[in-house]
N, C-alpha and C positions, 0 to 999 in steps of 0.2 A: 855223143851221136847216139841218139835212141831209134830203136827200130820198130815196127808196127808190127804186132803177131797176133795171131788168134790163141785163145786161151787152150787149144787144142795142141798148139807147138811147143807148148810147155812139158809135154809128157802122153800120158794115157788117161783119158776121162773114164771113170767108173761111175754107173750109177748103182745107189744100193739095194739093198733086197731085204726086207723082214722074213725071218723065218716064221714058219706056220705052229701056232700055238697047238695046234695038234699033233706036233711031234716035240714033245718038253725034251727029248733027248738032245736035241740041238741047242737047246741053253744050258750054263752052267757057270763055271768060275773062269775059264782059259782066257778069251780075250773080248775087250770092250765092244760093246755094239751100240752104237752112236745114233740118237736120234734129235732132233731139234730140241727139244725140252731139256736135254743134256748141256746142250751149248749155251754159255754164258758170255760175259765179255772178255774171258781169258782167253789165251793160246791153247792150254789144255783143257780137257774134261775129264770129270769123274761120272762113270754112266750107271745108271741105275740096274740095267740089265747087261749080262753078258754071255758069250756063246761058248758051248763046249768044244772040246776038240772036233767032236762029229761034226757038228755044226759048221766048223771052219774047213773041213773037207767038203762037206755040202754045198758049200758057198764058196768054195776057192776062186771061181771066177771073179767073185765079188769083194774079196779080202784086200784090204789095203795094207801097205807095208809101214813104217815107221816113217815119220815126215812128210805125210801124204796131207794135200790142203783140201779140208772138207766144207762145202759150201750149201746151205740150204736153199732150194730153188723151187719149193712148193708153199703154198699157206701164207699166212700172215707174217712168219719168221721169215721169208727171204731174205737173204743178207747175212744171216747167222754164219759165223766163221769159224774153224777152229783147225788144230794140227792135231796128226797122230803121233802116240809115244811110243806104240807098239803095232804089230799086228792087230788088225781091228775090221769091224763090218758096220756099215752106215744103213739105216733103212733108206728107203727107196725117196724121201723127199731131198735126199742130199746126194750131188753129185762132188766127187773127190777127183783131185788131180795128183796122179803118182808121178810125180815131177823126174825128169831126166836130168839127173844131177851132174851131169857131165857138161850141160850147157846152161843150167839156170840152178838159181841158189832157191832151194825150198822155203825157206823163210823169206825171201824178198816177194816170193809168189803168195806169200800168207799175207805179207803185208800190202802188197799192191790190191790183192781181191778186197782187202776190208775196205779200200776207199772207194770200191765199186759197187757198194749194195744198193746206191741210189739208181745207177744206171741199171743194173739187173733188174731191179724193182720195175722199170720203167717198161722194160720190154716183155714182161708178163702178160701171157694172154689165159682167157679163162674168165668167167664172168663171177661164178660162184667160189670159185678156188683159183687164186692166179698160179699161175705153174711158168715155170723158164724149163721147157724139155732139155734133152740132152745135146740135139743138134743145135739148138740157139744158144745153148752154154758154151759149146766148143767153138761157136763162130765170133763170140765179142773179142774185139778187138782191142789192144792195149798198147801203149808206149813203152818200150823196155830199153835200158841200159846196157852195155854189156856185163858179161859174168862177173868180173872184178869190182866194177861198180856196184852191181845187187849185191855181194858178198858185204861191201863196204857198207852200204844202208842197212842192209839185213842186220848186220854187227851193231850198230848204234842202236835201231830199234830193240834187238833182242836183249841189250843190257838192259832196259828197262823192265822188259816182260819176264827176264831172269829174276830180278830184284823182287818184282811181284810174287812169283812163282815161289820165290824161297821165303816170302814173308806168310804165302798162303801155308807152306808148310810149317811154319814155326806155331802157326795161329793153331792149325791141326794139331800139334804137339800138347799146345798148351789146353785144350779142349781136351784131349786124350787123358792129361795128368789130372785135370779136375774131375773128369768123369771117373776115372782109377780111384781116386781118395774116396770120392761119393761112394762109390760100390765097395770100397774096403770098410768105410765106416758103418754105413746104412744099409747094406743089402747082406755082407758079409759079416758084418757086427765085430770087426776088427778096429774098432774104435781106441784113441788112448785110455787104456786103465780097463780096457774089457776083460782081464784076467781074473778081477775082482767082481765081475757083475754077473751074476747067475741068469739063464733064461728062462721065462717063463710062457706059459701058453697064452694064447690071444685068438681071436676071430681071424688074423690073418698069418696063422702058425707063430713057431716061437721066437719071441722077441726078448731084448733084454729088459731085466726088471728097473721098473721105474719109467720105461718108456710106455708112450700111449698108443693106440688107434684112434684116428681123427679122420677127417675129411679134407678133401684139397682146400675147401674154402675157409677152415681154419686158417690157412698158411696165405693164401693168395685173394686179393679180390679182382672183381673184374671191373676195372674204371671203364665207364661207359659216358664219356662227355663227348656229346653229338656238336657238331660245326657247321655252318653252312659255308658253301664256297663262295669265294669274294676277294677282294683285295687284300684283307688281313692276310689271307693265305700266302699270298706272293713270297712272302719271304721265308717261308717254312717250307723245309725239305717235305715230300711226299712221297712215301713207301707202300706203292700197293702190293698186295700180296704175289703177286708174279715178281715182284723186285727180291723178293726173301728167297737167300739160297737155302737149298735142302741140306740138314743134315751137319750144318754150320751154326753157331752162335754168334759170327760176323757178319754185319752187313757189308755189302760190298758196292751198291749203288742205290741210287733215290733219283726221285723226277723234281722239277719245281713246282711250287704249291699251287701255281696257276693252270696247273693239270689235273688239280684234284677237282671233280665234278658233284659227286652224289653220294649219299650213304656215308658220310666222312665223320671221323673221331680224331680227337687229338690224342698226344701221348707226350711223355716228358721223358727225357734222359734218363736212363738206367731202366724204363720199364720194360717189360718183357713182350713183344710180339708174337703170337701165336696163331699161326693157319688154322681157321676155322672151316674154311671152305676146302674139303678134302684132305683132310688134317693127316691122311696117312701119306702126303708128301713130305712130313715132318720138316715143317718150317716154323724155327724156334729160332728169335736173334734177341740179343741185348740191343735197345737203342741207343745209339751212340750221341743224340741230339733229341732236343723238341723237336716235333714233326706232326705229320697228320698221316692217317691211315684210312682204310675203307672197312666198314663192319664185318668184312669177309675175314677180318682179323679178331681177335681179342686184344685187348691191352690188360696187362695182368701188372699186379703190383704187390709185393708181398707185405702183409699185415705188419710186421715189423722190420726194420731194417736190417735186425739180426740174423732174419731169416732168409736173407737174399739169395746168398749162393745155393742154400738148400734149395730152396725153390726153383731157381734155375734151372739147376740139376734135374730136380724131379721133373720139370717139364720136359726136359731133353731128352729123359728114359724112354727106350723104345716102347715098354710096357704102357706108360702114360700115352704116347701116341695111339696105341692099339686100342685101349680102353676109350679114348675119344672118339676114334674110328667107329668101332664098335657099336656105339652109340648115338651115331649121328642122323641125320635124318634126311629123307630124299635119297632117291636110287641115283639119277643121272649125275646130280651136283650133290652130292651130302655135304651138309653142314654140322659141324657139333653144337651141340646146344649147352650152356653155361648153366642155367637155372636148372634144379631139378635133376642134373644129369651129370656133365662132365664135373660139375664142381662136386657133385656127391661121391668122387672117387674116394675109396678108403687109401689112407696112406698111414704109415707109421712115423710118430711124432717122437722125435728124440729130445731130452731133457735141453730146457733153453740154454745151460751153461755149453752144452757139447755145440748147438747151432753156434754159438758167439765164437766159439773156438776155431770152429768149420770154418766160417765167414772170414775170420782174420787169416787164416791161412789161403785161401783159397779164393778170394775176392780180389786180391791183385793180380792175379792170372785173369781173370775175368774182364779185369780194365782193360788189359794188355788187349783182347780180343774186342772190346767196345772200341779202342781207340785204332785198331786197323782200319776201319773205314776211311779216317783221314792220310794215314800215311799210305794206303792203295791208291786213295785218289788224285793224292799230289804225284804221285809216279805216273799213273794213268792218266792225267791234265798234260803233263810234261811231254809225254810219250805222243799223244794225239796231236799237239801242237807242233811236235815236228816230223811227224807222220806224214801229212799231204806235202810238205815242203820237199822232204827229202825225196818222196816217190816222184814227185812232178819236177826235180831237178832245181828247185830254186834254191835250194842250198846243195852247194857243189861240193862233192865228197871224194872229186878224182885225186885231189893233191894231200889228202888228209893220209897220216901213216897211221892207219889203223890195221892190227894184227884180226885177221879173220878166221883162223883155224879152222879144224875139221868140222864136218857136218854131223854132229851127235845130238841127240836129247834124250836125258836120263829118263828112265821109267817112272811114272807116277802112279 
């Protein structure tokens, strides 16, 4: 038996608020500050910005406890959704439900709302900027089963999301391991056998003897193979810049090739896609397949296979991102420029034998990062097939023996 409820009946609805940049003391490291840009296809988010303890006190009425459900209600991204994993603040584009856990399961509410994105978009008002105000959001009606059924449905779907989150954490560990080895060998110069190599002066400071100073395009080519939209692209995955995650080498999503329309360039499996538009967003990924992107990305390929791991992690360095951004052109929509600019970035070039050794050691880690796309999407597709059938009651879980456990979610 399912009953009709308004979203307001699930608990308390809170509209977020953005701290003024004139009060920088409100920003810090203590609590996530969630914006639509931070929300992807996963249940949890990693935010670009955080607020301070003082900010949390100042916005106490808007602070969200763990397991609140956040739903974007303004702009082109209406329908994006996530859950908080700790005390958090959102901006004003997001309405959140602080779920009454005595009456409803927060995870069920999250999955339920994820099936209502199209309905919410349909009631959005506003010509230039679509908006679903708090009152309209509160009054959206949904059909809801009893709490025991909610918990069973949430438990089934959460099993998939838990696997996705665990895999994401493993990928993050692999990325950190590869970056740590890179820093040890090529930044701190603690490479194998470094004790026997003396340091000498260079234009980039002290470097090991036998190493050289070169330019980025000594080890990396910018592959610019243009292609026109058409039927030949239909079977190719399309990866526009907004599909590329921030600060992760692992791609998680793509679009079908028929959505690729203009300014297109193709890439090959193992190529490195580097977000050239607003490069400060730090979008650098390893291509898991042959596909197509737009010219807002560079398609980069090492000059030699042995340079691969060194090239990937050099491009992923914060100082590389900063260099590309500082030399970007355009104020409103800055673009990194390859020829005569980014390509000329000075780099330290280790001996080839050391790069070969590094590549043999690190590339297997990068291959696992690359393959994550397929593991991730298999799990997500299975979950997404089950989701509407479980939420609608088409799949009946009442008589299933499912251990639902306690309501909790680890910090991430």
